[in-house]
N, C-alpha and C positions, 0 to 999 in steps of 0.2 A: 189703738183700736184695730181689730183684725180686718184685713182687706176684704172688701165685699166680694162674695163669690160670683156676683154678676160680672165682675171685671176679669174673671179668670177665663182662659181658654180651656177647651175640654181636656187637654193633656194635664194642665195644672189641676183641674178638678180631679182627675185620676190620682194624682200624687197627693192632693189634700185628703182624699178619701182613704188612701193607704195610711197616711199619717194619723188620721182620726181613729182607725181601728188598731193602732198599736205599732205600725211600722216605725222604726227608729229613724229620726232625721239624720243621725250620724251615718246611717247605712246608705243614704242616697248617693248614687254615683251614676254619671251619664257618660256618653261617649259620642264622638262624631267619627264615623267609619268610612271615609272615602276610599274608593279603589283608585290607585295612582295610574289610571289609563287615559288621562286627559286633564285639562284645566277645569277648575271649578267655575260654575256659572251662577247667574242670579237665582236659579232654582235651588242650588245647593245652599245659597245664603239663607234660605228659610230654615233649613235644618241646622246650619251653623248657629244662627241667632236663637233658634229654639233651644238646642242643647246647651250652648254656652250661657244663654240667658237664664235657663233653669239653674245652672251651676252658680251663677251670680246671685240669683234670688234666694237660693237655699244654702248658700255657702258650701256647696258640694263640689267635689273634684269632677273634672270632665277630662277624659282621656281623648287624645287624638290617635286613632288607630287606623293604620293603613291596611286595608284588606287586600293584601298583595298575593293572591292565590292563582294568578294567571300570568306567568312571566312572558308570554308571547305578546302581551299588549301593554305591559307596565314598564315604566322607565323612571330613573332617578330624577330626570328633568321634571316629571309631574309631581313627584314627592316634594321637591324643592319649591315648586310653584304653589302647591297647596299650602305648605307651611307659611310661605310668604303672604299669601292672600288672607289666611286666617289671622295672622299677626297684624296685618294692615287693617283689618276690620276692628282690631282692638281687643281681641280675645287671647287669653293665655290658657294653655292646656296643662293639666296636672302631670301627665305622663305621655311620652311619645312611644306608642306601641305599634307592633306589626303582627299581622296574622302569622307571618313567617317565623316570628319568635316562638310560636306554638306548634310548629310543624311536627316535632318529635312527639309531643303529647297527643296531638290529633291522630298521628299514625298509631300510637300505642292504643288509644281508645278504639280505633277502627279494628285493630287486631282482636281486641276483646269482643267486639261485636261479632266478628267471624267465629270466634270460639264459642259464643253463645248461640250460634246458628241464626244470627240476626243480620248477617251480611254475607254476600257471596260474590265470587268473581264471575263476570259475564264476558263472553267473547263474541257477542253479536256485533254487527256494525251499528253505527249510530242510527242509520235509517231503519234497520230491523227493530231496534229498541223503541224508536219513536212510533213505529207502526203497531207494535204489540202492546203499547201503553193505552191504546184505544183513543177515544175522543171524550170531550166533556159530557157527551150524551150516551156513550157506550162504554162498558167496562173493558179493562185490558185483559190480556191473556198472559199466562206465566211464561217466563223465559225457559227455554229448554235446559238452562244451566242453574235454575233456581234451587234445585235440590242437590246441587253438586256437594260432595262430601266435604265436611269442614276442613279436614286435613289437606285436601286438594286445593281448596280456596286459600288456605294459609300459605301453602307452598307457592302458588301462583302470585299471590299478593307480594310475598317476599321477593320473588323474581322480578315482578313489576318494579318494585322499589330499587332493585339492584341494576336496572337498566337493561334487562335481557330482551325486552320486547319493543317493537316499534310503536309509535303513537297510534292510537286508535284500535289496537289489537285486543286490548283488555280494559275493562273497567271494574271497579268495585261498586256493587249496589247494595243498598240497605234492603232487607227483606221485611216488607210491611204488609201491604194489601193491594193487590192488583185490581180489585173490584171497588176500591174506595171511590166515593163520589168526588173526592178531592184528588185531582191528578198528581199533585205533589207527593201524595202518599203511595203512589204506584211504583214501589221499588226504586226510589230516586238514586241517582249516581252519587257516590261518596268521593271516589277518587278516579282520576283519569291520568293517562300517561302523556306528559308533555316534555319533549326533548328540546328545551330552550334554556338559555342562561337567565338566571334570576338576578335581579339587581342587587339583592342582599346576600342570598345564599349561594350564588354562583351556580356551579354544576353539581352541587351536593345531592339534589333531589331529582328524580325522574318522574315521580308521581306528585300530583298536587290536589289538595282537597277542593271540592266544589264549595261555592260560597255558602250554601245552606248549611253545610257541615261545619265550616269554619266560623260562621257567624255566631250562632248561639253558644258554641263551646268557648269561643274567645270571650264573649260576654261573661260567661261563667268563670273562666280563669281570672278575669279582671274584676269579678264581683260587681258587675254593672247591675244596678237595681232596675232601671227602666230603659229598655232597648227600644228607642223610638225610630221607626222606619216609615218610609213612604207607603202609600196605600196599596201599591201593587204587591207588597209583601203580606197583605192581610191573609191571602190564601195560603201563604207559607207558614203561618203561625202554628198550625197543627203539627207541621213537620218540625218546626223549631222546638216545640214542647216535647215531641216524641224523642228527638235527639237528646234533649236534656234529661228525659226520664231514664235514659240508658246509663248516664254517667254521674248524675247529681248525688252529692253527699247531703243528706237531710240536715246536717249540722251547719252547712254553709248556705249563704244567700243564693236564692234561685232567681235569676233574671226573668223579667216578663216583657214580652214584646207587645207594643201598642203602635198603631198606625195613624198617620195623618196624611192629608192630601199633598201631593207634590205641587210646587209652584210652577204654573204655566204662564207664559207671558205672550200677549198678542203680538203679531208682526215679527215673530222670531221662531226659531226651533231650539229645543232644549235637550235633544239627544246628543250625547257626546260623540256618537258615531257620525251623526250628520254634521256636527261642528267640525269634526276631524276631516270630513269630506270637503267642507268649505276650504279648509286649510290646504289639504292635499291637491285640490283642483285649482288652487290659487285664486279662488273667488275673493278671498280676503288675503291680507298680507301676513297673517299668522294668528296664533291663539289670542294675542293681545291687540289685534286690530280693533280700533275704537268702535267699529260697527258690530262687533261680536258681543253676545250677552255674557261673556266670561267676566269674572271679577277683575282679571288683569286688563281686559279690554275696556271695561268701565273705568278703571283707575286711570288708564292712559287717556281716556276721553275727557277726564276731569271730574268724574264722580268722586264723592267723598265717602269715607266710612259712615259718617253721620247720616248721609242721605240713604244709603243702602240699609242701614239698621232701622231707620225711620220707615222706609218702604216695607220692610219685613213686618214691622209692628202694625202698620196700617192695613196691609194685605191680610194679616191675621193667620191663624192656624185653623184649617178647615177639616171636616170629616170626609169630604168628597172632593174629587178633582174638579177644578174650575179654571177659567182663564182670567187672569188679572190684566186689565188694560195697561199697556205700556205707558199711557199718559199719566198713570199714578206714579210710576217711577220717575218720570220727567218732572212731575209736580214736586216730588220730594227733593230733587237736586236743585230746582229753582228756588224753593223755600230756603234751603240751606245756603246757597250761594248769594241769594239776595241779602242775607244777614252778614255774610263774611267776605265776599269778593270785593277787591279794590276796583273802584271805578277809574277807567282810563279811556283814551280816545284812539281810535284807529279807523282808517278809511280803506275799504276793500275794493271799491270800484270808483277810482278817483277822477275828478275833473278839477282843473286849475281855477282858482278864484283869486282875483287881484283886487285889492282895496286901493282904488286909485288915489284917494286923498290921504292915505297913510304914508308917512315919510319913507322914501327909499333908503335902504340900509339900516333902518331902525328895527330893533326887536325889543321885546320886554318880557318879563317873567310874570306870569299869572299863577294863580293857585287853584288847584282842582281838589274838591273834597274827596277824600278816600272812600268813605262809605257813609251816606246819610242815615243808614239804619243802625249804625254802630256808634254809640257815644264815644267821644274822645278818639275817634279814628284818625284825626288829623287831616292834613292836606299834603299834596306834593306839587312841585313846580312843573309848569308846562310853558314852553316858550311860544310867543306870538309874534307874527311878522306880517309884512305887507302881502306876501303871496302864500296862499293856503291851498290844501286839498280838502274838498268836501265830497260827499257821495254824489255820483252822477244823477241818481234818482231823486236827490233832494232839490233839483232845479227843473223848472219848466218855464219856457219863454212865456207861454200864454197859459195861465192856470185858471181853472174854474174856482168858484167860491168855496169848494170843499177841499182845495189844496192849500195846506197851511205851512208849506215849506217855501223856499226862495223862488221868486218869479220876478220878472221885470216890473218895476214900479212898486213892488211890495217889500215890506220889512220883515226880517226875522232876527232872532238873537243867536249869536255864536256862543256855545256853551261856555260859561264862566268868563266871557269876554265882552264883546260889544254888539250893539244893534247895527245891522248892515241893511242896505237897500239895493236891490238889483237895478242896474242901469243899462247894460248892453252886453253883447256876446261877440266872440270871434269864432268863426267856423272855418273848417277846411274845405277843400274843393268838393267833397262829397256831401257837405252840409252838416257834418257832425261838429258839435260844439267843442272847441279847444280851450277857450277861456271864458270865464264869466267876470265881467267888470262890475264893481259895485262901489258904493261909498259907505263910510261908517260915521257914526255919531261919536266923537271923541269923549263926550261927557257921559256916555252910557255904560261905562265899564261896570261889570257885575261887582257888587259889594263895595263900590266906591262911596255910596251914601248920597250921591247927587240926585237931583230930581229926575234927571234923564235916566239914571240907572234903575229907577223904580217904574219906568214906563213899561206898560204891558204890550207885548206883541204875541201873535198867535202861535208862532213856531219857534223851536229851538233846534239848532243843528250842531252836530259834532264836527270836528275839523282837526287837521294837524298842520303845523308850519312846515312848508316845503323845505326850507333851509335846514331845519333841525330834525326832520323825520328820519326814522330808520326803516329800512326795507325788511320785510319778513314774508315767509310763505304761510298761508292760512289754509287749513284743510277743514272744509265744511262737511259735516256728516249728516246723513239722513237715515231713515230706517232701511235696513238691508233687504226687507221683503215688502212687496206691494200688497200682499194678501194677509188678512188678519190671522189666518191659520194655514200657513204655507204647506204644512205636512199632513193636512187632513183631507186630501183629495184622492179619490179612488183612481182616477184616470190620468193624473198628472203628478210628476215628481216635484218635490219642494224647490228644486233649482230652477224650475220654470217660472217662479214668482220673484226672482231676484230683481231688485230695483236698480235699473241701469244708471240712475242718478243718485246713488247712495253716497257718492264721494265727489265733491267739487274742489279742485285744487286751485287756489289763487296764488300765482307765482310771485306777484309783486303787490303786496299790500303795504300801506304806509302807516306807521305807528308813532305815537309820541315817544320821545327818547327815554322816558322813565322806564319803558319796557325792556331796555337793553340789559338791565340787571335782573330780569325775571329768572326765577328758579322753577324746578319741576313741582315744587310744593305750592307755589303761588297760584291763586285763582283770581281771575279778572273778569269784570263786566266791561266789555267794549260797549260804551254807551250807545244805546238805541239799536244795538246789533245782536247782543246775546252774551253768553258766558264762554270764556276761553281759558285754555291752560297750555303751558309750554309742552311740546312733545319731546320725548327722549332722543329723537333723531336730530335735535338741534345741536349745532356746533357754534363755536365762537365765530361771529361774523355771518352766521346763517341761522337765523331764528325761525322756528316753525311752531305755529300755534294751532291747536285743535279746538274746534267749536264743540263745546259740551252740550249746550241746549240753547234754544232761542229764548227770548224774554217772555214770549207767549206761545201757547199751543196753537200753531196754525195748521196742523195736520188735518184736523176735523173739517176745517173750512175748505182745504184743498182736495180732500178725498171724501166725497159724499157718502161712501160706503161705511165710513167710520161712524158708529152710532153715537149721536150726541149725548145720550143718557149715560154713556160710559165715561164722560169727562169727570175727573175726581173733584170733590169739593174739599177745601182746606180743612173743614171741620169734620169730615167723614170719619167714622169709626169702622173697624174691620167688618163688623156685621152689616154695615150699611153699604159696603162696596157693591157696585152693580155686578150681577152674575147673569149668565145666560139662562134662558128658560130651560127646564129639564128636557123638553122635546127637542130643542136645538142641540143640547149635549148628546142626546141619543143619536141624532143624525150625524154629528161629528164623529162619534166613536164608531158608528156603523160604517162610515166611509173607509175606515182603516181595517175592518174585520178580516177581509179576504187577504190581507197582507200579514196576518198574525197566525201563530200556531202555538200549540202546547200551553205553557203557563200564561203567556201574554194573552192568548186568545181567551182562556178561561177568566182571567182577570177582567178583560174588556167586557165579556158577556155578563159577568156579575155586576159590573158598573152600570150597564144598561138596565138590568133588573132593578137596581137601586134607584136610578133616575125615574124609572117607570112608575114608582110609587107616587110620584108627584104629577103624573100626566093624566089628562082627562081623555075620554074617548073622542071628544070633539077635536082635540089636538092631533090624535093619532090617526083617525080615519082618513084624512087626506093623503097619508103616506101609503095607503093600501094600493094606490095606483102607480107606485114607484116602478120605473122601467126595469124590465127583467134583467138587463145587463148590470144593474146596480145591486149586485147580490148582497154586499155587505149591509146596505141600508135595509134590504128586505129581511135579512136575518135579525137586525135590530128591531124592526117592526114586529116580527114574530115573537121575539123575547118580551117586548113591552106588552104586546097583546096578551101573552100568557099571564102576566101580572094582573092586567085589568080583568081578565076572566076569573081569576082566583078571587078577586075582590068583589065579584058579583055582577060584572058586566054581562048583560044578556047577549046571546048570539043573534045575529041578524043576517040578512042576505049579503051585505057587504063583507062581513066577517067570514061568512061561509065561502064566498068567492075567493077571498084572499087566501084562506087556508087551503082550498083545493088547488090553487095555482102554485102555492109554495110547496105542497106535498109532491107535486109533479116535477119540481125543479131538479136539475142535475146535481146541484150542490148538496152534498150529504148532510151538512149541518142544517141548512135551511129546511130540507125535507124532514129531517128528524125532529126539529123544533115544531114544524107544522103538524106532524102526526101527534105530538103531545097535546095539541089544541083540540083535537077531535072529541 
């Protein structure tokens, strides 16, 4: 039976509609096109899972294409890391391609554009070009070199290619429309001079194509049917199609670009530039630091391919940008490791416990269940003796009725072992407990079948035998940022929200000896503590374990600013994931506006207009009083107000006062948008 269309995401709907009107399934081809200028992160995983998932669903090839058009930022290290991450996620690409494979063809097509008087060489500075392109609200003006003779542009372009000019002295621009409402169509740059070594072509080229020129043409060369991009490229689609119009052969497949929302995650940053800054400023230990949202960082922390693919599935493919709560990602890894991780015991904050009536010198082998969630997972041996370590917080001398762990005069069970009773303590001169003395019931061993073994007590503790324990370093990780949106503040940089307690290193933890043979692939649940994995820094005789995630989400309880409604439910489907209200999204984007320019500014302004379709006047009106210095937010309010007025909102005194104030503002964009509202 055909899959219900209700279960399809909107990209799949597009493909199904194409197939329904005659597009051949055999012509389906997808690609994942990373730029090798950094490590992939959890946001890229959405695109990876989408493109390769479509390939698996439709039995269609998926190319891995490196868009390596900027040698000053790209490195072979990043190429290797990207390939490793995609393979680790479990995906296979049909062909490994590079935009640099097509440099000659792209150059030749550019020459044809010049010959058709559809491109020209410009020698303005980048600042001059930016200023004469205008703004999203005003048309651009022609370059003084726009009507340069074809022959002259051909000669200059050839000399650019031959390395006769320094970087920044000349560019090749497409000749389209300087008055276009789409700023991407205002004579975009096709080629610029970069005097840098390319990781694949060496020093062969001195000119490099811009991404927009290489993107669609590379799709066409590879005969990609559906070029799936993140939402910021929606405004680029018109240019994508214009470029294809210039070179496409009607007998060949013509790619089409469609856009989906990028994956944003709370309590982190997703910009490769900002992630690189974290690395360069040594805020983290590297791209694979377990606090980083990179795939390599998540892998090192103990995340599994299954958990990341499940997260991508639950978070879904959206038509508009939104922020997914990081607790959903943590939920996915907990669910996976609960089913697969081996249960072991380790003590991170030890205090010595002596069982006074257990024979001195005696030890015995008990058996610990490997995983109660997995049938036939078996058991492993764990030694037991008279002297043990337990967690210091698992004991109180005087406990209230709600303390269900060990206290004087009360009983608890030692996991997979015996019931013990607290009898006395030994303290040092400062009053800190050094030893806890207790007695045990020798008939109460777990699984022995005796009446005493069936006896119920309120608490169960984990433990390790001191004589048999192995020492290890344990690294406990927390969220790297304290703020839900660390890079969304007008007046503060994202580094101001670093969590100073994001890493806690325990130099001497004590673990059961079974863990001496742990490998990097193994996943463990330290009973009652959380999920852990071996770190690559480990050496023989020096084990290091990373905490992947706790057994429960305690962040919301510790941080009251984390909205409770954002906690994921196990049964939640993508469309049911909690999303911010549209007015909050508008405010968040507005905070960034004054830091944006050009294409990014236009994309952000369009996003605000889209969110404004879902905003009521009652939600927007309180923002009319936004402080004058918060210019970005006031621009966002003006944009949203414009949408409401077009939908029939009547003007009133509050609207009039806001418009008057905005018109008089020194910021050109705010003033221009306000004038449109008169």
